[in-house]
N, C-alpha and C positions, 0 to 999 in steps of 0.2 A: 504494500500500500504506500503510495507516495504521500509525503508530508506537505502540508500547505503552509509551512513556516518558511521564513526567509533563511538562507544559509547562515551558519554561525558567523558572528562578527570576528574580524581578525583580532587576536589577543596580543597585547603589548606587554612586554616584561617591564615591571615597575618595582622600585624599591618600596618598602612599607611607607616611608615618609612621602615619597612622590605619589603613592597611591592615595593616601589620606588627602593630600592637596588636590588631586584629581577628582576625588569624590566631592569635596567641597565646591570646586569649580563647576562640576557637572550639576550639582544641586542648584547652584546659583543660576547657571545657564538654563536649566529646566524650568525653574521658577520664572525667569524672565520670559521664556518662550510661552509659558502658560498665560502669564499676564498680558503679553502682546496679543495672543490669540483671543483671549477674553475681551480685550479692548476692541479688536477688530470685529468680534461677534456683536458687541453692543453698537459699534458704528454701523454695521450692516442692518441692525434692527431699526435704525433711524427713528428712535422714539417709541417703537412698539414694545409692549410688555413681554419679557421673556417668560418661558415656562419650563419647569423640570430641568433647570440648569445643572443641579447637583448630579442627578442621574446621568445626564448627557455627558458631562465632563468626565465622570468616573468611568463610564463605558468607553469613551474615546481614549482615555489614558490606559485603561485596562488591557485593551487589545495589543498594542505594541509591547506592553510590559510582559504579557503572557507569551507572545511570539518570541521575544528576545530571550527571556529566561528559559523557555523550553528548548530553544536552539542551543543555548550554552550548556544546558543540562543534558544534551544529546537526546532530547525528547523523552527522558526518564521522568515520569510523573512524580514518583516518590522523591527524587532528588530536587526537582523543581518546587514541589510543595514545601519541602524543608527550607529551601532558600527563600521562598516567599513568606514563610511563617504561616502557611495554611495547612489544613488537614488535606490529605490526598483526595478524599471524596469531594471536598469543596473545590479544589483545583479542577478536578474532572468535570464538575458541574459548570464551572466558569468556562472551561475549554469547549464544552458542548454549547453553551449559550452563545459563544463567539464563532461557532461552526469551525472550530479548530480540531475536532475529532471526527 
């Protein structure tokens, strides 16, 4: 069965100190990206009232998170669930919700 996930990202060797700095920078970059996307969403609404934003944003963020973690975990659901801090059954449910299984 072919996987619908993207290929694993290229891994880079990092020292622990560099890795901690990279995580901090990535977090800041991700937050800035989310803020910019939300601002663009409000701009596109042009004064209309948004609805169900929380669920929309979580669902949009969850898909690339699941795809990337599954790829790095070699599509091993138990390993991916552990990395995500989820029960394996919960991960499986989320994968099904996103049509990733």
